[in-house]
C-alpha positions as CSV (number, residue, x, y, z in Angstrom):
1,M,-151.4,102.6,-15.9
2,K,-153.6,101.1,-18.5
3,T,-152.1,99.9,-21.8
4,L,-153.8,99.1,-25.1
5,I,-152.0,96.8,-27.6
6,L,-153.2,97.3,-31.2
7,V,-152.1,94.4,-33.3
8,S,-151.8,94.7,-37.0
9,H,-150.9,91.5,-38.7
10,P,-152.7,89.9,-41.7
11,K,-151.8,86.4,-40.8
12,V,-151.7,86.5,-37.0
13,E,-153.0,83.0,-36.6
14,E,-149.8,81.8,-38.2
15,S,-147.4,83.9,-36.2
16,G,-145.6,82.1,-33.4
17,T,-144.1,85.5,-32.4
18,Q,-147.6,87.0,-31.8
19,E,-148.7,84.0,-29.9
20,F,-145.8,84.3,-27.6
21,L,-146.4,88.0,-27.0
22,K,-150.1,87.5,-26.4
23,T,-149.4,84.8,-24.0
24,S,-146.9,87.0,-22.2
25,A,-149.1,90.0,-22.0
26,G,-151.8,87.9,-20.5
27,S,-150.0,87.9,-17.3
28,L,-150.4,91.6,-16.9
29,D,-153.3,93.5,-15.4
30,N,-154.8,96.6,-17.0
31,T,-153.6,95.5,-20.5
32,T,-156.0,95.1,-23.4
33,W,-155.1,93.1,-26.6
34,R,-156.9,94.1,-29.8
35,Y,-156.6,92.6,-33.3
36,I,-157.2,95.3,-35.9
37,D,-157.5,93.0,-38.8
38,K,-160.1,90.9,-37.3
39,R,-162.3,93.9,-36.4
40,Y,-162.2,95.0,-40.0
41,Q,-163.0,91.4,-41.3
42,D,-165.9,91.0,-38.9
43,H,-167.1,94.7,-39.7
44,Q,-167.1,95.4,-35.9
45,L,-165.0,98.6,-36.1
46,V,-167.0,101.6,-35.2
47,V,-164.9,104.8,-35.2
48,A,-166.7,106.4,-32.4
49,D,-166.3,103.3,-30.2
50,E,-162.7,103.1,-31.0
51,Q,-162.1,106.7,-30.1
52,K,-164.0,106.2,-26.8
53,L,-161.8,103.2,-26.1
54,L,-158.5,104.9,-26.8
55,R,-159.4,107.7,-24.3
56,Q,-159.4,105.1,-21.5
57,F,-155.8,104.1,-21.9
58,D,-152.4,105.7,-20.8
59,R,-150.1,103.9,-23.2
60,I,-151.1,102.9,-26.8
61,V,-148.9,100.3,-28.4
62,F,-148.9,99.6,-32.2
63,Q,-147.6,96.0,-32.6
64,F,-146.8,94.7,-36.1
65,P,-144.4,93.1,-38.3
66,M,-142.4,95.4,-40.5
67,Y,-143.7,95.3,-44.1
68,W,-141.6,97.2,-46.6
69,Y,-140.2,99.6,-44.0
70,S,-143.6,100.4,-42.5
71,S,-146.6,98.8,-41.0
72,P,-149.1,96.4,-42.6
73,A,-152.1,98.1,-44.4
74,S,-154.6,97.5,-41.5
75,L,-152.8,99.8,-39.2
76,K,-152.5,102.5,-41.7
77,R,-156.3,102.0,-42.5
78,Y,-157.1,102.2,-38.8
79,M,-155.1,105.5,-38.3
80,D,-156.9,107.0,-41.3
81,D,-160.3,106.0,-40.1
82,V,-160.0,106.4,-36.4
83,F,-157.4,109.2,-35.9
84,T,-159.5,112.0,-37.5
85,R,-158.2,115.5,-37.3
86,N,-161.2,116.4,-35.2
87,F,-160.4,113.8,-32.6
88,V,-156.6,114.2,-32.6
89,V,-156.2,117.9,-33.1
90,A,-159.5,119.6,-32.2
91,K,-160.5,117.5,-29.3
92,Q,-157.0,116.5,-28.4
93,G,-158.2,113.0,-27.8
94,L,-154.7,111.4,-27.4
95,K,-152.9,114.4,-25.7
96,G,-150.7,113.3,-22.7
97,K,-150.8,109.6,-23.7
98,E,-147.8,107.5,-24.6
99,L,-147.3,105.9,-28.1
100,G,-145.1,102.8,-28.3
101,L,-144.1,100.5,-31.2
102,V,-143.5,96.8,-30.9
103,L,-141.8,95.7,-34.3
104,T,-141.0,92.2,-35.4
105,L,-138.3,91.8,-37.9
106,G,-137.5,88.8,-40.2
107,D,-133.9,90.3,-40.7
108,S,-131.3,91.0,-38.1
109,V,-131.7,94.3,-36.4
110,K,-127.9,94.8,-36.9
111,D,-128.6,95.4,-40.6
112,F,-130.6,98.5,-39.8
113,Q,-128.0,101.0,-39.2
114,A,-125.7,103.4,-41.1
115,G,-123.3,101.4,-43.2
116,G,-125.4,98.3,-42.6
117,R,-127.1,96.2,-45.3
118,E,-130.5,98.2,-44.9
119,K,-128.7,101.6,-44.7
120,F,-131.3,103.2,-42.4
121,T,-132.0,102.8,-38.6
122,I,-135.3,101.6,-37.2
123,S,-135.7,105.0,-35.7
124,E,-135.4,106.7,-39.2
125,L,-137.9,104.2,-40.8
126,M,-140.5,104.8,-38.0
127,R,-140.3,108.6,-38.2
128,P,-143.8,108.9,-39.5
129,F,-145.2,107.4,-36.3
130,E,-143.0,109.8,-34.2
131,A,-144.3,112.7,-36.3
132,F,-147.9,111.5,-35.6
133,A,-147.2,111.3,-31.8
134,N,-145.8,114.8,-31.9
135,K,-148.8,116.1,-33.6
136,A,-151.2,114.4,-31.2
137,G,-149.4,115.6,-28.1
138,M,-148.3,112.2,-27.2
139,T,-145.0,111.0,-25.8
140,Y,-143.3,108.9,-28.3
141,L,-141.4,105.9,-26.7
142,K,-138.4,104.2,-28.1
143,P,-139.5,101.3,-30.5
144,F,-139.2,97.8,-29.0
145,V,-137.7,95.6,-31.8
146,I,-137.9,91.8,-31.9
147,S,-135.5,90.4,-34.5
148,Q,-135.6,87.0,-35.9
149,F,-137.8,85.5,-33.1
150,G,-137.7,81.9,-34.6
151,Y,-133.8,81.8,-34.0
152,L,-134.0,82.7,-30.4
153,D,-133.0,80.1,-27.8
154,V,-135.0,79.5,-24.5
155,S,-132.8,81.8,-22.4
156,E,-133.2,84.6,-25.1
157,K,-137.0,84.1,-25.1
158,Q,-137.0,84.5,-21.4
159,R,-135.3,87.7,-21.5
160,L,-137.5,88.9,-24.3
161,L,-140.6,88.1,-22.2
162,V,-139.4,90.2,-19.4
163,A,-138.4,93.2,-21.6
164,Y,-141.6,93.0,-23.5
165,L,-143.7,93.1,-20.1
166,Q,-141.6,96.0,-18.9
167,Y,-142.2,97.8,-22.2
168,L,-145.9,97.3,-21.8
169,S,-146.4,98.2,-18.0
170,A,-143.2,100.0,-16.6
171,S,-142.7,103.6,-16.2
172,M,-140.7,105.3,-18.9
173,P,-137.9,105.8,-19.6
174,L,-136.7,102.3,-18.6
175,T,-133.7,103.2,-16.5
176,F,-132.0,100.5,-14.5
177,E,-133.8,101.6,-11.2
178,V,-137.1,101.5,-13.0
179,R,-136.4,97.9,-14.2
180,E,-135.4,96.7,-10.9
181,K,-138.4,98.3,-9.1
182,W,-140.7,96.7,-11.7
183,L,-139.1,93.3,-11.1
184,I,-139.5,93.7,-7.4
185,D,-143.1,94.7,-7.7
186,R,-143.8,91.6,-9.9
187,L,-142.0,89.2,-7.5
188,K,-144.0,90.6,-4.6
189,R,-147.3,89.9,-6.5
190,L,-146.3,86.3,-7.3
191,K,-145.9,85.6,-3.5
192,S,-149.4,85.9,-2.6
193,D,-150.5,82.5,-4.2
194,K,-147.3,80.5,-3.5
195,A,-146.4,77.9,-0.9
196,D,-144.4,78.9,2.1
197,Q,-141.1,77.4,0.7
198,Q,-141.7,79.3,-2.6
199,Q,-142.5,82.6,-0.7
200,Q,-139.1,82.2,1.3
201,L,-137.3,81.7,-2.0
202,L,-138.9,84.9,-3.5
203,D,-138.2,86.9,-0.4
204,L,-134.5,86.0,-0.7
205,I,-134.5,87.1,-4.4
206,I,-136.3,90.4,-3.5
207,E,-133.8,90.9,-0.7
208,S,-130.8,90.3,-3.1
209,I,-132.1,92.8,-5.7
210,D,-132.7,95.4,-2.9
211,S,-129.4,95.0,-1.5
212,R,-127.8,95.4,-5.0
213,Q,-129.8,98.6,-5.6
214,D,-128.4,100.0,-2.2
215,Q,-124.9,99.3,-3.4
216,I,-125.6,101.2,-6.6
217,N,-127.2,104.1,-4.7
218,D,-124.0,104.3,-2.4
219,L,-121.8,104.2,-5.6
220,K,-123.8,107.0,-7.2
221,L,-123.3,109.1,-4.0
222,T,-119.7,108.4,-3.9
223,V,-119.2,109.5,-7.5
224,K,-121.3,112.7,-6.8
225,M,-119.1,113.6,-3.9
226,I,-116.0,113.1,-6.0
227,R,-117.3,115.3,-8.8
228,D,-118.4,117.9,-6.2
229,Q,-114.9,118.0,-4.8
230,E,-113.5,118.5,-8.4
231,E,-115.7,121.4,-9.0
């Protein structure tokens, strides 16, 4: 699967969050990082070229800080320029692809809920993107929200890194089984260029994850048998 990350951020050079995400994404194959603002600033954005590029990817991710309950202006401009009705509707240039959102928030994500300080959920605020995905025949993915990055400690950033990489490259929906399979695949790839001792350690980790998955499958089978008996 190939993923295109379209970053909309007017001050991306000053963003520690975006630098962290870019470094993280750099470890993935078949992932392309693209700054929308810079292409406009350098007058390099050609609509036909962008449309041709978009056709090459399976998952398209809009990545941006939330500005007044929406995206920065550059993403709206990009959508207006590139996602023409002819390309999206007539030619169905995006049909069958996935659309994901990676949002960064300065406020706590807990504020965005019914009864919270912001009153509305992230899903409600991002509804225009969902409507666009529906119109384009795309599969809309649950938004990936990064809240108050500057306050995260080391362990929280490590968990964020793994979750972000999974959002970019794992099959959807992100079930527990999908996450574990993705992790095992990543560990197996790491083995190739490691010393023997490190490879043995990775083998132990993989074996441990595999055995836990077997236990979960056995538990599911037991639960199914109990339900079948009840019926």
